[in-house]
C-alpha positions as protocol buffer text, in pm:
chain_id: "A"
residue {
  index: 1
  type: MET
  ca { x: -381 y: -835 z: 2458 }
}
residue {
  index: 2
  type: THR
  ca { x: -697 y: -995 z: 2228 }
}
residue {
  index: 3
  type: LYS
  ca { x: -764 y: -710 z: 2074 }
}
residue {
  index: 4
  type: ASN
  ca { x: -414 y: -661 z: 2003 }
}
residue {
  index: 5
  type: LEU
  ca { x: -371 y: -961 z: 1821 }
}
residue {
  index: 6
  type: LEU
  ca { x: -245 y: -985 z: 1483 }
}
residue {
  index: 7
  type: LYS
  ca { x: -453 y: -1182 z: 1336 }
}
residue {
  index: 8
  type: HIS
  ca { x: -739 y: -978 z: 1286 }
}
residue {
  index: 9
  type: TYR
  ca { x: -487 y: -762 z: 1074 }
}
residue {
  index: 10
  type: THR
  ca { x: -376 y: -996 z: 839 }
}
residue {
  index: 11
  type: THR
  ca { x: -545 y: -1165 z: 520 }
}
residue {
  index: 12
  type: PHE
  ca { x: -437 y: -1501 z: 637 }
}
residue {
  index: 13
  type: ARG
  ca { x: -573 y: -1440 z: 962 }
}
residue {
  index: 14
  type: LEU
  ca { x: -297 y: -1519 z: 1146 }
}
residue {
  index: 15
  type: GLY
  ca { x: -61 y: -1376 z: 1442 }
}
residue {
  index: 16
  type: GLY
  ca { x: -66 y: -1315 z: 1812 }
}
residue {
  index: 17
  type: PRO
  ca { x: -48 y: -1015 z: 2018 }
}
residue {
  index: 18
  type: ALA
  ca { x: 172 y: -716 z: 1985 }
}
residue {
  index: 19
  type: LYS
  ca { x: 215 y: -539 z: 2239 }
}
residue {
  index: 20
  type: LYS
  ca { x: 25 y: -142 z: 2141 }
}
residue {
  index: 21
  type: ILE
  ca { x: -190 y: -182 z: 1774 }
}
residue {
  index: 22
  type: ILE
  ca { x: -185 y: 213 z: 1651 }
}
residue {
  index: 23
  type: LYS
  ca { x: -426 y: 342 z: 1377 }
}
residue {
  index: 24
  type: THR
  ca { x: -259 y: 631 z: 1205 }
}
residue {
  index: 25
  type: ASP
  ca { x: -569 y: 808 z: 936 }
}
residue {
  index: 26
  type: GLY
  ca { x: -312 y: 967 z: 706 }
}
residue {
  index: 27
  type: ARG
  ca { x: 72 y: 1080 z: 653 }
}
residue {
  index: 28
  type: SER
  ca { x: 0 y: 1382 z: 921 }
}
residue {
  index: 29
  type: ALA
  ca { x: -58 y: 1137 z: 1208 }
}
residue {
  index: 30
  type: LEU
  ca { x: 164 y: 842 z: 1096 }
}
residue {
  index: 31
  type: LEU
  ca { x: 470 y: 1117 z: 1084 }
}
residue {
  index: 32
  type: ALA
  ca { x: 338 y: 1184 z: 1441 }
}
residue {
  index: 33
  type: VAL
  ca { x: 371 y: 829 z: 1535 }
}
residue {
  index: 34
  type: LEU
  ca { x: 675 y: 758 z: 1413 }
}
residue {
  index: 35
  type: LYS
  ca { x: 892 y: 1058 z: 1557 }
}
residue {
  index: 36
  type: ASN
  ca { x: 717 y: 974 z: 1910 }
}
residue {
  index: 37
  type: LEU
  ca { x: 802 y: 688 z: 1851 }
}
residue {
  index: 38
  type: ARG
  ca { x: 1127 y: 669 z: 1756 }
}
residue {
  index: 39
  type: ARG
  ca { x: 1209 y: 971 z: 2068 }
}
residue {
  index: 40
  type: SER
  ca { x: 1079 y: 692 z: 2328 }
}
residue {
  index: 41
  type: GLY
  ca { x: 1322 y: 431 z: 2132 }
}
residue {
  index: 42
  type: GLU
  ca { x: 1027 y: 165 z: 2101 }
}
residue {
  index: 43
  type: ASN
  ca { x: 1068 y: -142 z: 1835 }
}
residue {
  index: 44
  type: PHE
  ca { x: 792 y: -77 z: 1577 }
}
residue {
  index: 45
  type: PHE
  ca { x: 648 y: -241 z: 1260 }
}
residue {
  index: 46
  type: ILE
  ca { x: 464 y: -67 z: 945 }
}
residue {
  index: 47
  type: LEU
  ca { x: 199 y: -279 z: 876 }
}
residue {
  index: 48
  type: ALA
  ca { x: -25 y: -190 z: 558 }
}
residue {
  index: 49
  type: GLY
  ca { x: -317 y: -403 z: 454 }
}
residue {
  index: 50
  type: GLY
  ca { x: -211 y: -690 z: 598 }
}
residue {
  index: 51
  type: THR
  ca { x: -218 y: -909 z: 254 }
}
residue {
  index: 52
  type: ASN
  ca { x: 147 y: -984 z: 212 }
}
residue {
  index: 53
  type: ILE
  ca { x: 187 y: -1097 z: 604 }
}
residue {
  index: 54
  type: ILE
  ca { x: 229 y: -1401 z: 767 }
}
residue {
  index: 55
  type: ALA
  ca { x: 227 y: -1306 z: 1169 }
}
residue {
  index: 56
  type: ASN
  ca { x: 413 y: -1493 z: 1509 }
}
residue {
  index: 57
  type: ASP
  ca { x: 196 y: -1685 z: 1712 }
}
residue {
  index: 58
  type: GLN
  ca { x: 380 y: -1526 z: 1981 }
}
residue {
  index: 59
  type: GLY
  ca { x: 259 y: -1229 z: 1861 }
}
residue {
  index: 60
  type: TYR
  ca { x: 537 y: -875 z: 1851 }
}
residue {
  index: 61
  type: LYS
  ca { x: 659 y: -686 z: 2184 }
}
residue {
  index: 62
  type: GLY
  ca { x: 682 y: -390 z: 1999 }
}
residue {
  index: 63
  type: THR
  ca { x: 378 y: -124 z: 1858 }
}
residue {
  index: 64
  type: ILE
  ca { x: 229 y: -202 z: 1520 }
}
residue {
  index: 65
  type: ILE
  ca { x: 140 y: 109 z: 1321 }
}
residue {
  index: 66
  type: LEU
  ca { x: -139 y: 58 z: 1126 }
}
residue {
  index: 67
  type: VAL
  ca { x: -151 y: 270 z: 817 }
}
residue {
  index: 68
  type: ARG
  ca { x: -479 y: 294 z: 645 }
}
residue {
  index: 69
  type: GLY
  ca { x: -681 y: 590 z: 473 }
}
residue {
  index: 70
  type: GLY
  ca { x: -538 y: 936 z: 325 }
}
residue {
  index: 71
  type: LYS
  ca { x: -548 y: 1201 z: 70 }
}
residue {
  index: 72
  type: LEU
  ca { x: -626 y: 1105 z: -286 }
}
residue {
  index: 73
  type: GLU
  ca { x: -604 y: 1404 z: -479 }
}
residue {
  index: 74
  type: VAL
  ca { x: -604 y: 1468 z: -881 }
}
residue {
  index: 75
  type: SER
  ca { x: -484 y: 1741 z: -1074 }
}
residue {
  index: 76
  type: GLY
  ca { x: -501 y: 1681 z: -1447 }
}
residue {
  index: 77
  type: GLY
  ca { x: -249 y: 1413 z: -1503 }
}
residue {
  index: 78
  type: LYS
  ca { x: -114 y: 1385 z: -1201 }
}
residue {
  index: 79
  type: ILE
  ca { x: -226 y: 1180 z: -883 }
}
residue {
  index: 80
  type: ALA
  ca { x: -92 y: 1261 z: -515 }
}
residue {
  index: 81
  type: CYS
  ca { x: -208 y: 1005 z: -271 }
}
residue {
  index: 82
  type: GLU
  ca { x: -89 y: 915 z: 87 }
}
residue {
  index: 83
  type: ALA
  ca { x: -5 y: 560 z: 173 }
}
residue {
  index: 84
  type: GLY
  ca { x: -282 y: 425 z: 340 }
}
residue {
  index: 85
  type: ILE
  ca { x: -567 y: 495 z: 73 }
}
residue {
  index: 86
  type: ASN
  ca { x: -672 y: 136 z: -74 }
}
residue {
  index: 87
  type: LEU
  ca { x: -540 y: 66 z: -391 }
}
residue {
  index: 88
  type: GLN
  ca { x: -840 y: -37 z: -559 }
}
residue {
  index: 89
  type: LEU
  ca { x: -957 y: 276 z: -463 }
}
residue {
  index: 90
  type: LEU
  ca { x: -641 y: 501 z: -638 }
}
residue {
  index: 91
  type: VAL
  ca { x: -750 y: 282 z: -942 }
}
residue {
  index: 92
  type: ASP
  ca { x: -1139 y: 371 z: -969 }
}
residue {
  index: 93
  type: SER
  ca { x: -1032 y: 713 z: -934 }
}
residue {
  index: 94
  type: ALA
  ca { x: -768 y: 686 z: -1187 }
}
residue {
  index: 95
  type: ASN
  ca { x: -1055 y: 546 z: -1397 }
}
residue {
  index: 96
  type: ARG
  ca { x: -1266 y: 790 z: -1368 }
}
residue {
  index: 97
  type: HIS
  ca { x: -1057 y: 1063 z: -1391 }
}
residue {
  index: 98
  type: GLY
  ca { x: -933 y: 904 z: -1787 }
}
residue {
  index: 99
  type: LEU
  ca { x: -626 y: 836 z: -1678 }
}
residue {
  index: 100
  type: LYS
  ca { x: -424 y: 523 z: -1816 }
}
residue {
  index: 101
  type: GLY
  ca { x: -184 y: 333 z: -1580 }
}
residue {
  index: 102
  type: LEU
  ca { x: -343 y: 146 z: -1322 }
}
residue {
  index: 103
  type: GLU
  ca { x: -679 y: 15 z: -1474 }
}
residue {
  index: 104
  type: THR
  ca { x: -467 y: -345 z: -1467 }
}
residue {
  index: 105
  type: LEU
  ca { x: -394 y: -365 z: -1111 }
}
residue {
  index: 106
  type: ALA
  ca { x: -792 y: -397 z: -987 }
}
residue {
  index: 107
  type: GLY
  ca { x: -886 y: -608 z: -762 }
}
residue {
  index: 108
  type: ILE
  ca { x: -522 y: -657 z: -605 }
}
residue {
  index: 109
  type: PRO
  ca { x: -588 y: -627 z: -217 }
}
residue {
  index: 110
  type: GLY
  ca { x: -343 y: -383 z: 43 }
}
residue {
  index: 111
  type: THR
  ca { x: -247 y: -37 z: 25 }
}
residue {
  index: 112
  type: VAL
  ca { x: -100 y: 172 z: -202 }
}
residue {
  index: 113
  type: GLY
  ca { x: 188 y: 166 z: 34 }
}
residue {
  index: 114
  type: GLY
  ca { x: 239 y: -171 z: 26 }
}
residue {
  index: 115
  type: ALA
  ca { x: 166 y: -181 z: -341 }
}
residue {
  index: 116
  type: ILE
  ca { x: 463 y: 20 z: -341 }
}
residue {
  index: 117
  type: PHE
  ca { x: 699 y: -150 z: -114 }
}
residue {
  index: 118
  type: GLY
  ca { x: 628 y: -435 z: -294 }
}
residue {
  index: 119
  type: ASN
  ca { x: 598 y: -328 z: -676 }
}
residue {
  index: 120
  type: ALA
  ca { x: 260 y: -446 z: -725 }
}
residue {
  index: 121
  type: GLY
  ca { x: 158 y: -552 z: -1102 }
}
residue {
  index: 122
  type: ALA
  ca { x: -79 y: -808 z: -1289 }
}
residue {
  index: 123
  type: TYR
  ca { x: -165 y: -840 z: -1582 }
}
residue {
  index: 124
  type: GLY
  ca { x: 143 y: -699 z: -1773 }
}
residue {
  index: 125
  type: ARG
  ca { x: 221 y: -346 z: -1562 }
}
residue {
  index: 126
  type: GLU
  ca { x: 400 y: -278 z: -1236 }
}
residue {
  index: 127
  type: ILE
  ca { x: 259 y: 17 z: -1022 }
}
residue {
  index: 128
  type: SER
  ca { x: 581 y: 135 z: -1021 }
}
residue {
  index: 129
  type: GLU
  ca { x: 545 y: 237 z: -1423 }
}
residue {
  index: 130
  type: SER
  ca { x: 322 y: 493 z: -1329 }
}
residue {
  index: 131
  type: LEU
  ca { x: 510 y: 657 z: -1040 }
}
residue {
  index: 132
  type: ALA
  ca { x: 649 y: 949 z: -1031 }
}
residue {
  index: 133
  type: ARG
  ca { x: 823 y: 1026 z: -685 }
}
residue {
  index: 134
  type: VAL
  ca { x: 742 y: 872 z: -336 }
}
residue {
  index: 135
  type: GLU
  ca { x: 736 y: 1076 z: 3 }
}
residue {
  index: 136
  type: ILE
  ca { x: 922 y: 867 z: 254 }
}
residue {
  index: 137
  type: TRP
  ca { x: 1019 y: 884 z: 610 }
}
residue {
  index: 138
  type: ASP
  ca { x: 1417 y: 769 z: 656 }
}
residue {
  index: 139
  type: GLY
  ca { x: 1415 y: 770 z: 1017 }
}
residue {
  index: 140
  type: LYS
  ca { x: 1566 y: 1139 z: 1098 }
}
residue {
  index: 141
  type: ARG
  ca { x: 1345 y: 1344 z: 830 }
}
residue {
  index: 142
  type: VAL
  ca { x: 1120 y: 1355 z: 480 }
}
residue {
  index: 143
  type: ARG
  ca { x: 1264 y: 1283 z: 173 }
}
residue {
  index: 144
  type: SER
  ca { x: 1154 y: 1274 z: -134 }
}
residue {
  index: 145
  type: LEU
  ca { x: 1224 y: 1000 z: -378 }
}
residue {
  index: 146
  type: PRO
  ca { x: 1259 y: 995 z: -829 }
}
residue {
  index: 147
  type: ARG
  ca { x: 1154 y: 716 z: -941 }
}
residue {
  index: 148
  type: PRO
  ca { x: 1525 y: 591 z: -1065 }
}
residue {
  index: 149
  type: GLN
  ca { x: 1611 y: 597 z: -685 }
}
residue {
  index: 150
  type: CYS
  ca { x: 1400 y: 351 z: -543 }
}
residue {
  index: 151
  type: HIS
  ca { x: 1504 y: 21 z: -751 }
}
residue {
  index: 152
  type: PHE
  ca { x: 1223 y: -154 z: -837 }
}
residue {
  index: 153
  type: GLU
  ca { x: 1314 y: -458 z: -963 }
}
residue {
  index: 154
  type: TYR
  ca { x: 977 y: -748 z: -991 }
}
residue {
  index: 155
  type: ARG
  ca { x: 748 y: -768 z: -655 }
}
residue {
  index: 156
  type: GLY
  ca { x: 1057 y: -520 z: -522 }
}
residue {
  index: 157
  type: SER
  ca { x: 1238 y: -220 z: -435 }
}
residue {
  index: 158
  type: ILE
  ca { x: 1466 y: -20 z: -253 }
}
residue {
  index: 159
  type: PHE
  ca { x: 1192 y: -21 z: 41 }
}
residue {
  index: 160
  type: LYS
  ca { x: 1233 y: -407 z: 134 }
}
residue {
  index: 161
  type: LYS
  ca { x: 1612 y: -332 z: 186 }
}
residue {
  index: 162
  type: LYS
  ca { x: 1553 y: -13 z: 395 }
}
residue {
  index: 163
  type: PRO
  ca { x: 1436 y: 140 z: 695 }
}
residue {
  index: 164
  type: TRP
  ca { x: 1243 y: 363 z: 572 }
}
residue {
  index: 165
  type: VAL
  ca { x: 819 y: 408 z: 563 }
}
residue {
  index: 166
  type: ILE
  ca { x: 613 y: 537 z: 288 }
}
residue {
  index: 167
  type: LEU
  ca { x: 486 y: 889 z: 296 }
}
residue {
  index: 168
  type: ARG
  ca { x: 273 y: 933 z: 5 }
}
residue {
  index: 169
  type: ALA
  ca { x: 348 y: 909 z: -394 }
}
residue {
  index: 170
  type: LEU
  ca { x: 327 y: 1066 z: -721 }
}
residue {
  index: 171
  type: PHE
  ca { x: 155 y: 959 z: -959 }
}
residue {
  index: 172
  type: SER
  ca { x: 161 y: 984 z: -1354 }
}
residue {
  index: 173
  type: LEU
  ca { x: -55 y: 872 z: -1584 }
}
residue {
  index: 174
  type: LYS
  ca { x: -132 y: 949 z: -1938 }
}
residue {
  index: 175
  type: LYS
  ca { x: -535 y: 1017 z: -2109 }
}
residue {
  index: 176
  type: ALA
  ca { x: -738 y: 791 z: -2206 }
}
residue {
  index: 177
  type: PRO
  ca { x: -1148 y: 715 z: -2255 }
}
residue {
  index: 178
  type: PRO
  ca { x: -1230 y: 676 z: -1861 }
}
residue {
  index: 179
  type: LYS
  ca { x: -1528 y: 414 z: -2026 }
}
residue {
  index: 180
  type: LYS
  ca { x: -1250 y: 211 z: -2184 }
}
residue {
  index: 181
  type: LEU
  ca { x: -990 y: 162 z: -1844 }
}
residue {
  index: 182
  type: ILE
  ca { x: -1368 y: 90 z: -1623 }
}
residue {
  index: 183
  type: LYS
  ca { x: -1437 y: -181 z: -1828 }
}
residue {
  index: 184
  type: LYS
  ca { x: -1058 y: -340 z: -1834 }
}
residue {
  index: 185
  type: SER
  ca { x: -1070 y: -328 z: -1455 }
}
residue {
  index: 186
  type: ARG
  ca { x: -1438 y: -443 z: -1437 }
}
residue {
  index: 187
  type: GLU
  ca { x: -1296 y: -738 z: -1661 }
}
residue {
  index: 188
  type: ILE
  ca { x: -948 y: -815 z: -1431 }
}
residue {
  index: 189
  type: VAL
  ca { x: -1203 y: -813 z: -1169 }
}
residue {
  index: 190
  type: ALA
  ca { x: -1418 y: -1092 z: -1280 }
}
residue {
  index: 191
  type: LEU
  ca { x: -1080 y: -1293 z: -1388 }
}
residue {
  index: 192
  type: ARG
  ca { x: -1006 y: -1258 z: -1031 }
}
residue {
  index: 193
  type: ARG
  ca { x: -1334 y: -1338 z: -850 }
}
residue {
  index: 194
  type: LYS
  ca { x: -1373 y: -1669 z: -1029 }
}
residue {
  index: 195
  type: LYS
  ca { x: -990 y: -1745 z: -958 }
}
residue {
  index: 196
  type: TYR
  ca { x: -964 y: -1637 z: -581 }
}
residue {
  index: 197
  type: LYS
  ca { x: -1388 y: -1771 z: -434 }
}
residue {
  index: 198
  type: PRO
  ca { x: -1514 y: -1498 z: -206 }
}
residue {
  index: 199
  type: GLY
  ca { x: -1372 y: -1559 z: 169 }
}
residue {
  index: 200
  type: LEU
  ca { x: -1033 y: -1728 z: 11 }
}
residue {
  index: 201
  type: ARG
  ca { x: -716 y: -1614 z: 254 }
}
residue {
  index: 202
  type: CYS
  ca { x: -480 y: -1560 z: -21 }
}
residue {
  index: 203
  type: ALA
  ca { x: -241 y: -1232 z: -78 }
}
residue {
  index: 204
  type: GLY
  ca { x: -302 y: -1259 z: -393 }
}
residue {
  index: 205
  type: SER
  ca { x: -188 y: -1485 z: -706 }
}
residue {
  index: 206
  type: ILE
  ca { x: 2 y: -1765 z: -513 }
}
């Protein structure tokens, strides 16, 4: 059970053993695991980047699903991104393609799915402002929710109140000079490094 210790998957390095840990590498794999667990009746918990989690030292008597990786596609002013993509990867991709709206989120730890779940934000912007739609699994089927139906609020969303799993998201962004966006993100990352020293067990601005 040593390899299934939750402390290996959380920023705070806390947490006991899980009955089972399954790592998924994209939307299709995640959906397959979710459907199998539903059929078996097994309890499960979605763990994204583990940056806003304090896991119990007693562990978890069920299956932990690690949502990692996936596809990211850019087309015009749109970015389709699966939930397991690292948030910084999304920011970098948007900046390179000259798409404005995500550059201030640079340096925030975690995944895109986790950021949407908690409506992550920094320096005057939130991830929800750039969202067009969020694809979810509601326990029975896959659904696509337009942004208003996600009920975003300060560090919150409908996903904190419903047993839904975020699968992927569609972002709609405006054009801007790539160099300007990259510069902005680098400035913010530099500010973060001054506030949060390397190795600090930190989930963000707390």
